[in-house]
N, C-alpha and C positions, 0 to 999 in steps of 0.2 A: 183500255178505254172502251165502254159499251157503245154500240152503234144502234141507232133507232131510225125509224122512217120519218122523214121530214114532214111536218104537218102542212107545209106549203106546196111541195111538189110530189110527195109520196115516195121519194127515193131514199136510199140508205144515207144517213147523215149522222153527225154528232151533235151534242148539245151546244157546242160553241159555234159551229158553222156548217152549212150544207155545201158540199163541193159542186152540186149540180146547178141549183138555182141561186146560190150566193146568199142565202138567208143568214142573218147574224145570230147572236146568242139568244137562246130560248130558255127562260127560267123554268118553265114547266118540264122540259126535257131533263134539265139538271136535277130537279127535284125527283123525277122519275128514276134517274140513275142512283140517287142516294137511297131511295126506298128499295130498289132492287138489291143494292149492296147490303142493306140491313136485313132484308128477308133471306138473303143467301147465308148470312151469318147466324140467323136465329133458328133454333130447333123447330121441327114441325109440331111438336107437342107443347110449345110454349104458349101460355094463355094470352100474352100480350101481342102475339103475332096477328091476331084477328084485327086489332086496331090499325096495325101498319098496312095490312092488306086492304082495309077499308079506305085508308087515306090514298093508297095507290089507285084504287078504283075511281076515287074522286079526281085525282090528277089526270087519269085517262079520259074522264068525261070532259074536263076542261080542255084537254088537247083536241078532242073531237070538235068542240066549239071553235077553237082557233083554226083548225083545218077547214071547217065550213066557211069561216070568214075569208080565209085565204082563197078558197075556191070561188066564192061569190065575187070577190074583187077581181080575180083573174078572168072570170066570165064576162064581167062588165067591161073590163078593158079590152077584151078580145072583140066584143060586139061593137065597141066604139071605134076601134082601129080598122076593122074589115067588115064590109057589109055582107059578105057571103056567110051563110050559116056555118057554124062550127060545132063539132060534137061537144056535147055537154059532159061535165064530170059525173061520175056515177059511183055508187058504193060497190065495193067488192062483195062477193057472196057471203063472206064471213062478217060483213058489217064495217070493214075498213073503208077509208076514203081513197079512191084512185084518181089519178090525174087524167085529163084527156089524152088520147093516144096520138092524134094527128096534129093538132094545133100547137104551134110553138107559143111559149109564154115569155114575156119580157119581165125580168125581175125588177124590183124597185131599185132605183139608183142609176138607171141608164145603162145597165149591162146589156150586152147583145142577147138576142133571144136564143134560148136553149131548148132543144126538143126534149120533152120529158120522156123518161124511160120507165116503163111499167115493170114492177118486180117480177122476176122470172121464177115461176113455180110457187107453191104454197109456202108461207112463212112457218117457222117452227112454233109449235104451241107453247104457251106459258106453262111451267116456269123456266123453260130453257132460255139461255142467254144468247145474245146475238142481236140481229136487227129486230127491234120491237115495234110493232105497228101502233098507230095512234089508238086512243081510247075508243072502246066500242067495237074494235075489230074482232075480239074474242070474248067469249062469255067469261064471267068471273070464276076464279078457281074455287073448287069445292073445299070447304073448310074441313080441316082434319080434327080428329079427336085429341084430347090431351094425353091419352095413354094409347100406345101402339098395340096392335093385335098380338105381336110377339111377346110383349110384356104381360098382356092379359093371359096368354097361354102359359107362360112360365109361372105366373103366380097361381093360376088354377091348378096346374099339375103339382107344384110344390106343396100347396096347402092340402090337396087331396092325398098325396103320398104321405104327408105328415099325419093326417088323420087316420089313414089306414095303418100306418106304422104304430101309432098310439093304440089303435084297436087291437093289433096283434100282441103288443106288450101287455095290455090290460087283460086280454083273454088268457095269455100264458100265465100271468101272475095271479089272477083272481077268478075269472069266470069259469075256467076249465076245472076248478076244484069240485064243482057241483055235478060233474059228469063222471061216468065210469072211465076205466082205463081205455077200453076199446073206443068209446066215443071221443075221448080226448085225442087219442092217437089218430082216429079217422079224420076229425076236424082239422087238426094241425097238419097232418100229412096231405090231405086233400087241398087245403088252402095253399100249402107250399108248392105242391105239384102244379096247381093251377097258375100260381104266380110265376113259376119257372117257365111255363108253356105259353102264357099270354103274350110275352114280348115278341115271339116268333110270328104270331098272327098279326100284331100291329106292324111289324116290319114288312109283312107281305103287302099291306095297304099303304106303306110308306109313311106311317105315323111314327116318326123316329123319336120325338120327344116323349110321347106316351109310352113307347116301348122302353125307353130308358128309365122312366119313372117306375114301371112295374119290375124292371130288372133290379133296381135298388131295393124295392119292397121284397122281392124274392130272396135277395141275399139276407136281409134281416129275418125273414120268415124261416129260412133254412137254419139259421143259427138258433132261433127260439125253438123250433121243432126238434133239433138235435138235442139240446139241453133238456127239454121237457121229456123227450122219449127216453133219454138215459135215466132221468129221475124216476120215470114210471116203471121201467123194466130193468133197473140195475140189479145186480146179484145181491143176495142177502148179505148183509154186513159191509157192503161197499159204501164208502162215504161220498159225499158230494162237496168236496173241498176245493181249494184253489187249483190244485193240480188237475182235478177232473175238468174244471171249466177251461183251464189252459189247454188240456189235451184235446177236448172236443172242439174248441175254437180253432185249434191248429188243423184238425180234420176238415172243418167247414171251410177254412181258407184254401185247403188243397182242392176241395170240390169246386169252389168258386173260381180257382185258376182254370180248371178244365172247362167250366161253364163259360168263362170269358173267352177262351179260345174257340169255343163252338158257336156262341151267340154273337160275338163281336159287338158287345155293348159296353160303352165306356162307364156307365153307371156302376157296373159290377166292380170295376177297378177302384172307383171312388169309395164304394161301400167296404172294400177290404181294409182301408186305412183305419177307420175307427175300430173295426173288429180285431185287427192286429194289435192295436193299442190295448184293448180290453184283454185279449188273450195273453199278451206279454206281461201285463201287470199281474194277472192271476198266476201265471206260470212262475214269475219271480218270487212269489210268496211260498212256493213249495220247497222241497229239499233241493240241495245243490245239484245233484246229478240230474234229476228230472227237470229242474228249472233250466239248466244249460241246454239240455237236449231239445226241450220245447221251444226255447227262445231262438235257438239256431234253426229249428225247423220253420218257425214263423219267418225268420229272415230269408230262408231259402224260398218259401212260398211267395213272399213279396218280390224277391228278385225274379222268380219265374213269371209272376204276373206282369212285372215291368217289361220283361223281354217279350212276352206275348202281346202286350199292349202296343209295343213298338212295331211288331211284325204284322199283327192283324188289326188294322185300323178300323174304327167304326165310322159312322156318318159324321161324327164331330171330331175332326182331326186335331184341332187346337186343344180340345179337352183331353184327347189321348196323349198329346205331347206333354201337357203339364202333369197329368196323373201318372204318366210313366216316370217323369222326373221325381215326383213325390214318392212313388213306390220304391224307386231306387234309393233315395235318401232314407226312407223308413227301413229298408232292408239293412243298410249300413248301420243305422242307429240301433236296430234290434241286435245285430251281431256284436256291436260294441257293448250293448247292455248285457248280453250274455257273458262277455268277458268280465264286466264289472261284477255281475252276480257271482262268477267264479272267484273273483278276488275277495268278495265279502265272505265267502265260505272258507277261506284258508285260515290258518292259525294266526293269532295276533303277532307273534315275533317276526313273521315274514311280510306283514302288511307294509311296513315302511319301504322295504326293498321293492315290493310290487308297485307301490305308489310312485316311487322315484322312476322306475322303469316306464310306467304309464306316462309320467310327465315327459320323459325323453321321447316316447312315441308321439305324444301330442305335439311337442315342439317340432319334431320332424314332419308331421303332417301339416302343421302351419307353414313351414318352409315350403313344402310341396304345393300347398294351395297358392301361395304367392308366386312361386315359380311357374305354376300352370297358368295363372292369370297373366303373367308377363309373356308367356309363350303364346297366348291367345287360343287356348284350347276351347272346345265346345262347352256350352252351358251345362250339358249333362255331366261332363267330366268335372266341371267346377262344383256342381251340386254334390256329387259323390264325395269328392275330396273335402269339401266344406263340412258335409255331414260327419264324415269320419273324424275330422279334426275337432269339430265341436263336441262330439261324443267323447273323444279321448280327453279333451280339456276338462269336461264335466266330471269324467271318471277320476282324473288326477286330483281335482279339487276335493271330491268326496272321499277318496282314499287318503289323501293327506290329512283331512280333518279327522278321519277315523283312527289313523295311526297315532296321532298326538305327538308326533316327532317334531321338535323345533327346527331340525335341519331342513324340513320340507316347506318352511314358511317362505324362504326366498324364491325357490322354484315356482311356488304357487303365485306369488306376487309377479314374478317375471311372466308367467303365462297370462295373467290378467292384463299386464301391459301389452303383451303380444296380441291379445284379442282386441283390445279397445284402442290401441294407439292408431291403427289405420283409420279408425272412425272419427278421430278428432284432429288429425293432422291435415295440413293443407294438401291440395291435390298435387302440387308440384313435388312435394317431398313424401307423398304417401307410400309410394313403392319402396323407396330406400328405407324409410323407417319401419315398414312392415317386415322387410328382410332382417334388418338389424335387431329388432326386438324378438323376432322368432328365433334367430340364431342365439341371441343372448339367453333366452329361456331354455333352449336346449343345452347350452353350456352349464347353466346353473343346475339343471336337472342331472346332468352327468356328474357334476361335483357332489351333489346331494346323494346320488346313487352310490358313489364311492364311500361317502361318509356313513350312510346307514347300512350298507351291505358289508363292507370290509373294515368298518370302524376306523376309517382314515381320518386324520385331523382335518377339521373344517377348512381352515385357512390354507393348508397345504393342498387340499383337494381343489379349491378354487384357483389357487396359483397354478397348479398343474393343468387345469382346464384352460386358463388364460394362455399359458405357454404353448399348449398343443394347438389351440385355435390360431394363435399368431404365426406359428410355424407352418400351419396348414394353409393359411390364407394365400400365400403366393402361388401355391400349386393349383388351387381351384380357379376355374374360369369365372368370369363375371356373369351375373351379379353376386354369385356366392362368395367369390374371393373378397370383394369389397365389404360384403355383409359380415364375413368372418373377421376381417381386419377391424372393422368398427366395433363389433361385439366384443372382440378380445380386448380392445382398449377400454371399453366400458367396464368389462369384468375386471380387468387389472386395476383400473382406478377405484372401483368399489372395494376390491380386496385390499388395496393399499390404504384406503380410508378406514376400513374396519380395523386393520392391523395397527394403524396409527392411533386410533381411539383406544384400542386395547392397551397399547404401549403407554399412552398418557394416563390411563386409569391406574397404572402402577405408581404414579406420583401420589395418588391417594393413600396407598399403603406406606409410601415413604414418609409422608407428612402426618397422616392421621391414623395409620395402622389398619386401614381398610382397603382391601384389594378390589372392591367393586366387581367381583365376579371373575377377576383375571387370575388364573392359576400361576402363581409366581414360580413354581417348580418346573414349569413347562417352557422349553426353549423354542417352541414353535414360532412365536411371534418374531424374535430377532432373525431366525433363519429364513422365514418367509420374506421379511423386509430386505435381508441381504440378497436373496434371490431376485426380488423386484429391482434392486439397485443394479444388479448385473444385467437383468433383462432390459432395463431402461437404456443402458449404454449400448446394447446390441440391437434392440428391436424398435425403439422409439424413433420418430423423425429427428433429424439433426438438431434442430433448435430446441427440442424438449429434453434432450438426453441429459444435459448437465443438471438442470433443475430437478428432473425426476430422480436421478441418481442421488443428488444431494439430499432431497427430502427422505428418501428411503434409508440412506446411510445414517442420517440424523436420528430418526426414530429407532433404528436398529441399535445405535450406540446407547441411546437413552434407555431402551428396554434391557440391554445387556448389562449396563452398569447397575440397574436396580436388581437384576437377577443376581449379580455378583455380590452386591451389598446384602441381599437377603440371606446369603450363605452364612455370613458372620457380621452383623451390623456393627459390633464394637470394633472389629478389626478393620473393616472396609468402610468406615464412616466418611472418609474423604473421597471415595470413588465416585459417588453421585455428583459431587461438585465438579470434579475433573471432567466427568463425562458431559455434564451440561455445559461446561466452558468449551469443550470441543464442539458440541452442537452449535453453540453460538458462533464459533469460528467458521464452521461450515455454512451457517446461515449468512454470515458476512460475505463469504466467497460467492455464495449464490446471488446475493444482492448486487455484487460487482460484475460477475462474469456470466450470468444467465443470459440466454439468447432471446428471451421474450420479456415483455413488460410485466406480464403476470408473474413470471419467475423472479424478477428483481424485486417487485413489490412484496411477494411472499417471503423473500429472503429478509427484507427489512422487518417485516412483521414477526418472523420467527426469531430474529435477533432480539427484538424488544421483548419477546416472551421468554427466551432462554436466559437472558441476563438476570431478571429478578429471581427466577427459579434457582439459578446458580448461587445468587446471593443468599437466598433463604436456606439452601442446603449448607452453605458455608457457615452461616450463623449458628446452625444446630450441630456442627461438627466439632467434636472435642479435639480432634487431631489438628485441624487448621486453626481454630480459636482466634478469629480475626479481632475480637475485642469489641467494646461498646462503640457504636457510632461509625465504625469504619466501613461497614457494608454500604450505607447511603453514599459515602464519599466515593467508593469504587463504582457504584452505579452512576454517579454524576460524571465520573471520568469516562465511563462507557458511553454515556449520552453525549458528552463533549466530543469524543472520538467519532461517534456516529455522525454528528453534525459536520465536523471538519471533513471526514471522508466523503460524505454525501455531496458537499459543496465542491470539494476539490478533486473528486474522482473524475475520470474521463466521462464526458457527458454523452449519454445515449438518448435520454429522453427526459423531459421535465417532470412528468407526473411522479416517477419513482424518487427523484430528488426531493420534490415537495413532500411526498409521503415520509421519506426518511427524516427530513427536518421536523415535520410535525411530531413524529414518534420520538425523536430526540428531545424535543421540548417537553413532551408529556412525561418521558422517563426522567428528565432532569427535574421537572417541577415536582413529580411524585417523590423522588429521592430527597430533594431539598425540604419538602414538607415533612417527610418522615424524620430527617435529621433534625429539623427545627423542633418538632414535637418531642423527640427524645431529649434534646438539650433543655427543653422547657420543663418537662415533667419528671425526668430522671435525675434526681439529686445526687446520684452516685457518680456523675461525671467528674473527672479530675481536671486539673488545669490544662492538660494537653488536649483532651478530647472536646472541650468546649469551644475550641477553635475550628472544629470540623465544619459547622455551617458556613463560617466565613470562607474556609477553603473551598467548599462546594460552589459558593457564588463566584469566587475568584476564578476557579477552573473554568466554569461555564462562561464567564465574562471573557476570558482569553479565547475560548472557542468561538464565541460570537464575533470577537474582533478579527480572528483569523478568517471566519466566514465572510465578514465584510470586505476583507482584502481580496479573497479569492472569488467572490460572487461576481458574475458578469453583469448582472442587472440588480436593481433595487438594493444598492449598498447601504443607503441611509436607514433602511429598516433594521439591518443588522447592527449598524453603528449606534442607533438609539437604544436597541435592546442591550448591546454591550455596555453602554454608559449606565443604563438603569441597573443592570446586573452587577456591574463593578461598584456602583454606589452602594447597593445592598451588601456587597462583600465588605466594603470599607466600614460601613456602619456596624455590621456584625462583628468585625474585628474590634472596633472601638468598644462595642458593648461587652465583648468577652474580656477586654482589658480594663473594663470599668472606667473608661474615660468619659467625663461629663462636660467638658468644655465644648461650647457650641461651635466655635471656629474650627475645631478639628473635624466636625461633621460637614460643615458647609464650605470651607475654603478649598479642599482638594477637588470636589466635584466642580465648583465654580471655576477653578483654575483650568481644569481640563476642558470645560465648556468654552472658556475664554480663548484658549489656544485653538480649539477647533473653529471657533468663530473668526479668529484672526486668519486662519488658513483659508476659510471659505471666502472671507472678504477680500483676500488677496487674489484668489482665483476668479471671483465674480464680484467686482466692485459695484455693479449695478444693483445688487440686492439690498444694499444699505446697511447701516450699523444697527438699526433697530431690530432686524430679524436675526442678526448674528451675535451681537454683543449685549443686548438688553437683558436677556435671561441670565447669563453668568454674572453680570453686575448685580442684578437683583438678588440672585441666590447668595452671592458672597457678602453683600453689604446689608441688605434689608433685615435679616434675622439679628445680626449683631447691633444694628442701629436701634431696633426695638428694645433690646436689652440694655443699651447704653443710655436710654432716656432716663430722665429724673436723676437720681443720685446713684448711678450705677458705678461699675468699676472704672477707676480713672484710666487704667491701662487700656480697657476696651474702648473708652471714649477717645483716647488719643489715637488708638489704632484705627478706629472708624474714620476719624478725621484725616489721618494720613492716607488711608486707602481712598477716601473721596478726593483728596488733592491729587493723588497719583492718577486716578481715573480722569480727572479734569485735565491734567497736563497731557495725558495720552490723547484725549479728545481734541485739545487745542493743537497738538503737534501734527496729528494726521487729519485734522478737520473732520472729526466724526461727531455727529450730532448726539447720538445716544449716550456715549460716555460723558460728554459735556453737560447735558441736561440732567442725567441721573446723578452724576457726581456733584453738580451744583446743588441739587435738591438735598442730597445727603449732607453736604457741608453746611448748607443753610440751616437744616434741622439741627445738626449738632452744635452750630454756633448759637442758635436761639436757645437751645437747651443749656449751654454754658452760661449765657447771659441770665437766664432764669435762675440758675444755681447761684449767681453772684449778686442777685437783686437785694439781698439783705445788707451788703457791704457798700452800697452806693449812697452818697448824701442825697437829701431831699431836693436840693436846688439844682443838682446836676441834670436830671432828666428834662426839666423845663428849659434850661439853658441850651442843652444840646438840641432840643426840638426847635427852639427859636432860631438857633444858628442854621439849622438845616433848612427851615422855611425861608429865611432870608437869602441863603445861598441859592436855593432852588428858584426863588422869585427873581433874583438878580440875573441869573443865567438861564432862564427858561427856554428862550429861543435856541441857544446853543445846545442845551441838553436834549431838546426835541430832535435836533438834527443828529446828535450823537446816538440817541436811542433808535432813531430810524436806521441809521447806518449799522448799529449793532444787530437789529432785527433782521436786516437784509443779509448780513454776514452769517447769522445763525441759520437762516433759511438756506443759504448756499452750502452749508455743511451736509455730509452724507449721513 
């Protein structure tokens, strides 16, 4: 909180209250504090600062008026209370208001008089913060310019140096051609010597920035003079090519290193960076021997300059620190570029091996960078390590592209991930993922090196790298141990995925005669998969072992069977089917006994995949020869088994059971659809195979019924599905047997539904007969009743009537409303139909006579009939 002088008593106070005189809140002091805070946060060069300072001066003027009113009021009260003369208030020499020194003052509000205390010593001048005097005490602050003097100096020196540098370049390139050799050399040499000597004179007068400017110009002039002098006085027949420019630039850098040590000017070090870039670029365009020597010499000169810059500091220590770091990084980059130039000069056959080795070195340097960052080394060390790692990564990418070897694609992608993963991951996981990706890139590069150098099989090389890293991980200390462990798992998973995809591509050769690039004569894939299975049992965590080994063994068996079949397809045509059936059995075991939810779900998915493939291979096998339509039946049996096992197996989690049920439904529906299409469009079906669709529906209906019995919850869904599927099975059977009587289609389902309704009504009487018995009665009677109308079959009419009477008797016996009402309606409809059929045999006088008798009877007993009808209605309502 800022402290100001009270405008009432002149003592130190705050804007809220004065502890001496008891003054309350003063808005002007609050506004003054806000303006001081704004001015403290605003730069001195900001244009809008003048407006804030003007407002502050206005607030100080208002405070001066307030202080004058307070002092006048205090003087009046002092004269009225005491006749003796009192010293009057006066202004301080600086213009501030001071309180009387001897006379006590009585604050407003009846507080006891307090003797004012004059400020001790002079107050600090504006803009320092602390006790601030009232307005008018100090003169207004001097307004500053929008641009500081240091900025003006920097701009002037930079523009001047740029113009002089442009003049030197233009003179070297154009103007000096019009002069003789002696004149040219004299001008360039004189200017260069002058520029090299001028900084010492400016340093003597402590003009450090100007000295630095001329030091940078001297470095540029020395380079131009050296090249121009060689061009003028070069021996006859000597060329002026890239090697010459690189060599003389290297010499200039050596001279500048000595000049930097003697002059102690940081601009010389900064000027060496662009000159080194130009010299290395020209040197790289020469022959391999000369290029490597010159680039290494440039790297040595930059390293020496970095060392001298760190030892002999200039007047600008911060600039020395950063240019030393950049020189060190540039030296590392130049050395790595020399190695890259050497790699480009070697013969093409060894380029892949060199590219793989450079990739290994790049990955090792990335690991070193992350380890150094974790250990908290200095920034210089980090820059050196980062420069080396970046240069090696760039070299590895360029060499991999030049080699044209597909084996180097994966290491290049891994290096890309190792470089950019730390930049995109969260801060909490950045260190771990940096180690993991860097180690993974190194393992991939090692595998690629073995593949391109020793012609090792690709999958075997990656498997060996995975195995070595996993076995080495427990020996290494953290964080390398954890990084090697995680990277080995990632590498093993990638190797297993590639091997599985290659194994699956063999199915293309099995079904379509195309291997999709997989060499069927090579046993590398099954051997690697078998090794992965063994490694899974020994090296993976406990809960992943069974599932990992099961997947690896599955694909190993699949690829081995196809390899064996490829030896003699006519002889071993049943081997793929047997192998795929074994794969399905392993998938079922994985679905039941895997330790993780992912493992169990993958087992059910694998089983759903292997079953159709086994059926397809069996259908194309001459040895097995399953016959027409039998493959869909066996697939339906497989789906039914999946459903029963999934529902009745020991329950570990609900998601895998639900997934298994869904996959079983999909497999059963697909096989039933295939079987139905075959029976519909394939006219070669005999009398035995046309019953297969009915058998498919029947088998799955039994499976649904079993699932309804074993399911712990939601049994009615399985019950309804079983009834629907069983009905389709019955109808398919009747269709295959060419039965066209309607009652054979409706009576059995209605009877089953009626029995289920009776069972439910006995268990839960409160549900009523309409929700349990109405549907089976309608299904059993309504279709036959529709066909029995008019002049239908007499047997059907009699049967419908008998069924209606049986339903009515059942309703009356158990007092069920739905059977009584529906049976009565059916019986009434069939009775009316019978009367309409007999209308031609009744005499003309009979209907009027019957109608009259009915009317007379109703009229005679109307009251009694109303009572009976009311009783019948109440009794009907009382039924369930």
